[in-house]
Every structure is written in structure tokens, then in C-alpha cells.
C-alpha positions in Angstrom: -75.6 71.7 1.5 -73.7 73.4 4.7 -73.1 70.6 6.8 -72.0 72.3 9.8 -75.0 72.3 12.4 -74.0 75.5 13.8 -75.6 76.9 10.5 -78.8 75.1 11.3 -79.0 75.9 14.5 -78.8 79.5 14.2 -80.3 79.5 10.4 -83.9 78.0 10.9 -84.6 79.9 14.3 -83.6 82.9 12.8 -85.7 82.4 9.4 -88.8 80.9 11.3 -88.8 84.0 13.1 -88.5 86.1 10.2 -91.3 84.4 8.2 -94.0 84.0 11.2 -93.2 87.9 11.3 -94.7 88.0 7.5 -97.5 86.4 8.0 -98.6 87.8 11.5 -97.6 91.6 11.1 -96.8 91.6 6.9 -93.1 91.9 7.6 -90.8 93.6 10.5 -88.4 91.0 11.3 -86.0 90.4 8.4 -83.7 92.7 10.1 -83.1 89.8 12.4 -81.3 88.0 9.1 -78.1 89.7 8.9 -77.1 90.0 12.2 -78.0 86.5 13.5 -76.6 84.8 10.1 -73.5 86.9 10.3 -72.5 84.5 13.5 -72.0 81.7 10.8 -71.2 83.6 7.8 -69.8 86.8 6.5 -72.6 89.4 6.5 -72.5 90.0 2.6 -73.0 86.2 2.6 -75.8 86.2 5.2 -77.4 89.3 2.7 -77.5 87.5 0.0 -79.1 84.2 1.5 -81.8 86.2 3.3 -83.1 87.9 -0.2 -84.3 84.7 -1.8 -85.7 83.8 1.2 -88.1 86.6 2.2 -89.3 86.5 -1.4 -90.7 83.0 -0.9 -91.7 84.3 2.2 -94.1 86.7 0.3 -95.7 84.0 -2.0 -97.2 81.9 1.2 -97.9 85.3 3.0 -99.9 87.1 0.2 -102.2 83.9 0.0 -103.5 84.5 3.5 -105.6 88.1 2.4 -105.1 89.6 -0.8 -105.0 93.5 -2.5 -108.3 93.8 -0.6 -106.7 94.7 2.5 -104.1 96.8 1.1 -104.1 100.7 1.6 -104.2 101.6 -1.7 -103.6 105.2 -1.6 -100.6 104.9 0.6 -99.3 102.7 -1.5 -99.4 105.0 -4.5 -96.6 106.9 -3.0 -94.5 104.6 -1.0 -93.9 102.0 -3.6 -92.0 104.2 -6.7 -89.9 105.9 -4.0 -89.0 102.4 -2.5 -87.7 101.7 -5.8 -85.6 104.5 -5.7 -84.1 103.9 -2.2 -82.8 100.0 -3.4 -81.1 102.0 -6.8 -79.0 104.2 -3.9 -78.8 101.2 -1.5 -76.8 99.1 -3.7 -74.6 101.7 -5.0 -73.5 102.0 -1.3 -73.5 98.6 -0.8 -71.0 97.5 -3.4 -68.6 100.6 -3.6 -67.8 101.0 -0.1 -65.0 99.0 2.2 -67.0 95.7 3.4 -66.3 96.1 7.0 -68.0 99.8 6.6 -70.5 98.4 5.2 -70.8 96.1 7.9 -70.7 98.8 10.7 -73.4 100.3 9.0 -75.7 97.8 8.8 -74.9 97.3 12.8 -75.5 101.0 13.5 -78.7 101.0 11.7 -80.2 98.2 13.3 -79.1 99.2 16.8 -80.5 102.6 16.2 -83.6 100.8 15.0 -83.9 98.8 18.2 -83.6 101.6 20.3 -86.1 103.7 18.5 -88.3 100.2 19.4 -87.7 100.2 22.7 -87.9 103.7 23.6 -90.8 104.8 21.5 -92.2 102.6 19.0 -93.6 99.7 21.2 -95.5 102.4 23.3 -96.6 104.2 20.0 -100.2 104.5 19.4 -102.2 105.3 16.1 -102.5 108.8 15.7 -105.2 108.4 12.8 -103.0 110.8 10.7 -104.6 111.2 7.1 -102.0 110.2 4.0 -98.9 112.3 3.9 -97.2 112.7 0.6 -94.1 113.9 2.0 -93.8 111.8 4.6 -94.4 109.0 2.5 -91.8 109.7 0.0 -89.3 110.1 3.0 -90.3 106.5 4.4 -90.7 104.9 1.0 -86.9 106.1 0.3 -84.9 105.7 3.3 -87.0 102.1 3.5 -85.7 101.4 -0.1 -82.4 101.9 1.0 -82.3 100.1 4.3 -83.9 97.3 3.0 -81.4 96.8 0.4 -78.5 97.4 2.8 -79.3 95.7 5.9 -83.3 93.8 5.2 -84.7 96.2 7.7 -86.7 98.3 5.4 -89.7 97.9 7.9 -89.1 100.7 10.8 -89.5 103.7 8.2 -92.4 102.6 6.9 -94.2 101.4 10.3 -93.5 104.8 11.9 -95.3 106.3 9.0 -98.1 103.9 8.8 -98.5 103.4 13.0 -99.5 107.2 12.6 -101.7 106.4 9.9 -104.0 104.3 12.4 -104.8 101.8 9.8 -106.7 98.5 11.0 -104.4 95.7 12.1 -104.7 93.4 9.1 -104.6 96.5 6.7 -101.6 97.8 8.4 -100.0 94.1 8.3 -100.9 93.4 4.5 -100.2 97.2 3.3 -96.5 96.4 4.9 -96.5 92.8 3.1 -97.3 94.5 -0.4 -94.9 97.2 0.0 -92.1 94.7 0.7 -93.3 91.8 -1.6 -92.4 94.4 -4.4 -88.9 95.5 -2.7 -88.0 92.0 -2.4 -88.7 91.2 -5.8 -86.7 94.5 -6.9 -83.6 92.8 -4.8 -83.5 89.7 -6.5 -81.8 91.8 -9.5 -79.3 93.1 -7.8 -78.5 90.5 -5.4 -78.7 88.0 -7.8 -75.6 89.7 -9.3 -73.7 89.4 -6.2 -74.7 85.7 -5.6 -73.5 84.8 -9.2 -70.2 84.6 -8.1 -71.4 83.2 -4.5 -73.2 79.9 -5.5 -72.7 79.0 -1.9 -75.0 81.2 -0.8 -77.8 80.0 -2.8 -77.2 76.4 -1.7 -77.5 77.9 1.9 -80.7 79.9 1.1 -82.4 76.5 -0.2 -81.3 74.6 2.6 -83.5 77.0 5.0 -86.3 77.1 2.9 -88.3 74.0 3.9 -88.5 76.1 7.3 -90.5 79.2 5.4 -94.0 77.9 5.1 -94.1 76.8 8.6 -93.3 80.4 9.9 -95.8 82.0 8.0 -98.7 80.0 8.6 -97.7 80.1 12.5 -97.7 83.9 11.7 -101.2 84.1 10.3 -102.6 82.0 13.6 -100.7 84.5 15.5 -102.1 87.4 13.9 -105.7 87.1 15.0 -104.5 86.0 18.9 -101.6 88.1 20.0 -100.4 91.7 20.3 -97.3 92.5 18.1 -95.4 94.2 21.1 -95.7 90.8 23.1 -93.6 89.3 20.4 -91.5 91.8 19.3 -90.2 92.6 22.5 -88.1 89.6 22.6 -87.3 89.6 18.9 -85.7 93.0 19.1 -83.7 92.2 22.6 -82.1 89.3 20.7 -81.4 91.6 17.8 -79.9 94.2 19.7 -77.5 91.8 21.2 -76.8 90.4 17.5 -76.0 93.7 16.0 -73.7 95.0 18.9 -71.6 91.7 18.1 -71.8 92.8 14.7 -71.1 96.4 15.4 -68.0 95.5 17.5 -66.1 93.2 15.0 -66.7 95.2 12.3 -65.3 98.6 13.8 -62.3 96.2 15.3 -61.3 95.2 11.7 -61.7 99.1 10.9 -59.3 100.0 13.6 -57.0 97.1 13.2 
């Protein structure tokens, strides 16, 4: 088990916030994992650590509502494209310079946080009907970013928010999408973890906080507005991603 107290000071709050977002909104803050955990380990190790933890969160979150709250018409288009995007993400992740991958992760993270601060937190549902082209685009991009940076939520959220779904249907449709995505990711991430068994030990040491975070999120789902929590989380995320990008660019230019 990791013995560095800084690992737990960073890791436990990070995993708690990700689990809380699972219970409250069906996901959305897994993108926190890599930038914050990269403060105490390499970005690649951080990505491997987050992968089994988010699947563990899904087991608890799925028990809260169930398939009756899913928008199955949207899932029909989103889920297959998500799997395709994960395949593209795996190709990118394993064939490029690690510092380039790190810079890409940080840049994508900053782009998503900027979108949320500028537009996302003010976005209102527009009650758009199911759109197969937009669902295909959102699902594919989401699969790519969920593998590279555990940040698949924003592309799908931009589509689902415009659909104007009920709060619970929106959250649980998100959860259904990424339950599948997280299970698929376990295969390639398992290959990466085989050579780095210490990452699985690190994930196991953070796992006990998962059910507490999910249950807290379910409680908040019924009581808080999403934007109140997300404002501070995205502010923290932007700061962590900026540092990650700075470190990666400095290494690439060295």
C-alpha cells in the first residue's frame, strides 16, 4: 500500500468528489482524476488508477435508480459510438510520446472547463428531439476523451442537456452510458496495469471512500442544483490542468 501521506491527502478527496458526482449527476467529475492524481504520480499511472475506481463507483450508483430512468432512445445511438471512440482513444494513448499525451489531456481538460465556465453553467434545456447525427458525434468524441482523460462527460452532456431531459433521467442516462464505457476501458487499462501492478494497489487503497462518495451524491441529487457544486470543482480542475499542461510542455520543449 502507498505509504506517502500526500498520496492520501490528494487521492481520497479526489476519489470522493468523483464518486459524489456519480451519485448526484451520473458522472461528470471523473475528469478530476488525472490532473489531481498527477500531482502525486505520473499521468499514465493516474489514468490506470482511476479506471477501476470509476467502475467500482458504477456498481453502487446503479443501485440507486435503475433502467427505468434511462433514455433508451438516446442510448441506442450513443453507446455503440462510445465503444468506437474508446478504441480510437486507446490507439492514441499507446502510440504517442507520454508527454504529448499528458499535454493533450491537460489541453482537453482546460477546453472543457473553459466551455463550462463560459457557456455550460448558463446553458438551459432546449427540449431538442433525439438527433442521431449529434448523438453519433457526441458518443464517439466522448469515447475518445473518456479513455484519454476520463473526461467523457462533456461531449455527451452537451448533447443531453439540449435534449431537456428530466433531472433524474439525465443523470441516470449518463450513468448507463459510462457504466458501459468504464467496463470496456477495463480491458485496455488492464493491459497497461499488468506492467504496473503498483497502480492496482494504489486504486485499492483509495476504494473504501467510493461508497461514501456515491451515497453522499445520491443525497445531494435530491437537494442541490448541479451548478452550485460544479463551480468549485471546475475551478479546482482548471488550476490542476494548467499545472499539468505547464509541466508537459516544459518536458516537450526541454
